N, C-alpha and C positions, 0 to 999 in steps of 0.2 A: 504495499500500500504507500510506503512512503516514496518508492523510484515513482508511481503513478504520478503520487502530488509532485513530487519535484519536476517529473514530464508535463505536467499540466501546468504549473506555475511557468516554466522555461516556457512554454508554445503562447499562453498568454500573454505574459511578457513582451516575448517578442513580436505578435502580433498588433497588440497597442503601440508597440513602441516606432513600429517602421509607419503604423499609421498614423500619428501625430509627427513623424518624422514628415511623411508626404506633406503633411498638414504645415509645414515648416514650422512646429515646434517642436523642443528639445525631446529626446526620446524617453528620457528619464521623465516627462507627464507623463507620456502613456503607459510606462512600466507602475507608477503610483495608481491609474485609472484600474490596471490590472490589480493592484494590490485591491482598490476598491469592491471591486466585483467579488475579487475571492470571500471579502469579507463579508458578504452580501449576506443576513444570518441564515438562508436555507441551504447556502453555497456550502457558506464556513462549516454550518453541522452536517453537511454529507460529509468534507474533504477529509476535517479534522474533529469526527467523532469522538477520537481518544485524546483527543488535547492535540498540541501544536508537533510535527517531530523533533526530536531532538536535531535530527541530521538538516530538516529545514532551517532551524535556529543556529546553526553552525554554518551555514552556508551563506546567511544571514551576516553573522558578524564577519566571515571569509570578505565578504563583497566591502564591507568597508575597510577592510583593512587592506586591501587591493586597491583600492579608488586612491588610500592617504600614500602606500607604495607609491602608486605613478606621481601623484602629486609631489612628491620628494622626490622623483624621478625626473620630473618634467619643468619645474620651478625655475625660474632665473633668479642664483642668488644673488649676482649684481645687483636687479631689479628691486627683488627684498628686502637690501640690505639697506638703498638708496631710499625704500620707503620705512624705513624701519621708524620712525616719528608718528607715523601719520598711521601707521597699524596698530600702535600701543595707544594713540589718543581714542580713535577709533575704536580698539578694545574694550579702554573703558570707559569710555562713553555711554557707547553703544549697551553696555552689560548694568551700567549703574541705574540707569533711570530707568528702562523697564523694571528692574527689581525693585527698584522704592516705587514706582508707580502701581506695582501688580502689590506688594505689601500693603501699600495705602489703600489697597482698593479692597481686600481682602478683610481687614480691620475695619472699615466703614461698614464693608456688609455683614459683618457680625461675627467674623471665624476671627477663631484663635491664633495667636502670635505666630505659633507653629507652622499651622496650616499656612496664615500667612511666607512666613518665609520661605515655603518649598514654591508657593506660587511663583513666588517672586523670583526664586532660583531658575524654575523652570521659564519663568520671561526671559532671563539674562542669556540664556544659552542660543547657540549658534548650531544649524546642522551641518558643519563643514563638508561631509562626504557629499551633501545635495549642492553645495555652493561650485565646490570644486568640479564635480561630475559636468553641471551646467557651462563650468569656466571652460572646461576641456571640450565639450562638446562644440561651443563656436568657437573656440580657440583663440579664446582671450584671458588664457591664465598666467602669462608672460606681459600682458600690459601694465601701466600703473596703475587699476583700481584695482585689475586681477592680482596682482603683490599683496597692494592694502589690504585686499580680502582674504587671501589666504593666510598672510602674517597674524591681522587681528581672530579670525578664525583657532588658530595657533595658539596664539598668546589666551582666549578665551580657552582654551581646555585646561588651564591651570584651574579658572574660576569656577568650570565643571565640577572638576576634582574635589576642588574648598568644598564645595557645594554637596557633592555625596558624602565627605567625610563628617559632615556637621551632620548629615540625614543619618547615616549609621550610625552617629555617636548615641542620638535617641533612639534608634532600634537598637541596640545593645547594652546602652546605656555605660558607654565607657569613654571617660572625660582622656583617658589615654590617649584615644586614636587618633585627638585633634595635636596633641602633644607631638603626635611621632611625624606629622605633617610635613615642619622644617626640617627634620632628621632624614626623611624621605626626600625631597627636592635636594640637598644633600647629594643625597647616593646616585639621586637619578642624573646629577650636572656631573657627579664624577666620572661614573657608567659611561656616559658621551662621549665623553674627551678619551675617556682607553678604549671605546668602541674605534673611533675617528683615529688614534694612531693606530691600533690593530688590525682591525676588519680589512682596509685597502691591503695591508701588506698580505693576507694573508689570502688575500682574493688575484691579486698580482702572483704571488709565488706558485697560484692554477692556471695561468692566462698562457701557459705555453706553446698549448696546444688549442687555441681559440676554434668555440664550437657554440652554434647558435644551442642546442638543445641542453647542454653544461651550463650556459650563459641564466638562461630562464630559469633552470635547476637551483641554481645558486640566488639570484634573484629571491624565486619563492623563499626559500630557504630562511636567506638573510631577514627577506620581511618578518616571517612569521618566528621567527628563533628571537628577534630583537622585542616586537608585538610582544611575544611570550613574558621576557622579561622584565617590562616596565610595568604588564599586568598584574605580573609576582610582586613588582614593588608598591603595586596599589594605583597606580597611575592608567590604567585600562592601555588598548589594544593601540586605540590609534596616535596617540603621541608615538611609541615606536616603529608604526608601521612607515610614518612619516619620515625619522630618520634611517627606516633603514632602505627608506628611497633614496636619501641624501648620501649614504657612505655606499650604495652603487652607484649614483652619479660621478661621486668624483674618485672611485675607483676605479671608471671606465676611461679607458685615456683617449683613446682611438673615436672621432666621432660616428664613422662610418659603423662601428660596433654598441656604440651607444643607440642609436637610431632602431637596429637592427633589435636590441634588447627591449627597447618599446615596444617597437611592434609587438613582439611577441606576446608579453606583457598584456599588451591591451588586449589583444585579441582573445586572451583565455581569460580576464576579469571578465570584459563587455559583453561576451558569450556564453557564461557561466554564473560567476558565482555574487560579481554585481548586478543582474537582476532580482534578484532573491534579497536583499538589501531594500529595495526599493518598494517592492512589493510587500514586505513586512510590515513598511510605516503604514500602506493604503489598509494593511490586514486589521492594523488600530482600530480600526475607526468604529465606531458604534453610533449606526442612524439613528439608532432608538433614545438614547438618550439625550441627543437634541429637542426632541418633543420635551422632554422628563422637566429640563430648565433652560429654557432658550434666551431670559437676560442674563443668566450667569455665562450663558458662552458668548453672548455677545462681548457683555463689558470685558472679560480677560480676553477674548480677541480682540479690540478696539486699543485696548492697552497694550498688548504683546506690539501691535505695528505699529503705534502712535510713538509708545516707549522708545523703538528700534529706532524710527527713523528722526524724532528729535534728539535722541542721544545723539548721533551722528551730528545730526546739524548744530548741536550743540561746540562742536572742534574746531565751528569755521574758525574763529578769532585768532587760534593756532595754528593755522595752515593756509594755503594758498591754493586750495583746493576748491573749485566752485561751487554756490549751491545747486547745479545742475548733478554733477559728479560726488559728493555727498548726500547726494538724495536717491543717485542707484547704489550709494554704497549700503545707504539703511535700506534699500529693499533687499539687496545682495545677503547680508548680516541677520534678515526678516529669518529665512529660512530655517524651520524646526525641525524635529521627527525624530531624532537618535538619543543623547543623553538625557534632553528634557524627560521622553518616553519611559527613561530609565529610573528619573528621578520618581515620577508619578508613578511608575509600577511598584517600587519598593514603599514608597510611603504609602499606597494603597493595601497591600500586601499586608503591613504591618500596624494598619489602622490609625494613621498618622491623617490621611483626608477620606475624605467621605465619596462615594461615587462618585456623584455629581460635581465634584470639584475636578477628581480622575478624566472624567469624558471629557470636560471643558478644557483641559491641558491636551488632552488628546486630539480635540477639533481644534484647539487655534494651531495645535503644530501641524495639524495634519494642510492644514488651512494656508498658513503661512507658506508651506513646503511648497501647496498649489500656485500660490501668487505669483513665488519669485518666477520661475521661467514665462511666464503671461509678461510680468514686469520688463523682462533683459527684451522679450520680442519687441516691447511696446519703446523702449529707452532703443534700441537700436535702427529701430525703422524711422524712428524722429528727429535722433539723436546720433547717428553711428561713430562721431568722431568722438565720442566721449569715450571711447572704449579704445582708443588707436596710441 
């Protein structure tokens, strides 16, 4: 049955992805719609009668790992270093403003401070995997705005980890976990430094007989290995996958070999594992929950969108970016649907939030994720010079 579910998922992701591509929309939008289709109650009950298969969840996590691995391999680090100031400012303001607005909204609505903190945290973070995939599809990853968006998304991971750490403290009633956070950050920094010294030397020693298959196998092993290390440290797999991509980029000396490696990695990623990540985002959507509490859905979604865009606009006095560029960045960082769903799921499972709040967070994550590719298409059509 698991194999059948995998086959059906890939088929629907492919069909809807190609349909949206022919309509001149990013394929990711079609894959999200495929997730919605599978998530329709009677279809979901038919396919996932015994719950979501572990294989499906593993493929979904591999999807985000491969996305960030590719991002690490494709990003122009010279441009990324040139935009580090803008990335830091955008990351701070685009997270802080929606977090504060979300916290305030829930307090005004009469919810507890803990619930308000969880909602604020879910509104603060960004789904970097979705943002990066759309930028890749549009070949805009290495533009100035693309670099700022990637930099801000990676910095955003630190915030995500901090929020998750605090929530897990309430779950396990373990204040010691928060005290360990700075130590983990230090270990992470040391590990990254050592990897950049050791891994390129090892890969160079193995490079006596160039082979496309060996290069691809090496890329997959490096990505999974480093993602596993960062996951063990409590930082999740996303940062590790991105570092793995960076290591591979710096380790491959010949441009021709780098292009082949990128091409082969993209093929296996986008044809097999990545669709599962986007389908799983759509699969989390609960249609019935909208009817139960429409006002809560509306308010949380509005605060999420206004908070992100408004937060990015606050960067204006500190940067030379135009309002149009900031507007685009605001929409780009609005996409959610990854860690915020994990935050919501952990909180719901441990009775830290109720079903209505959980469903509202999921609805917000799905809607903001859907809006980003539509807004990108709008910006490219109206003001194509923004992304050069």
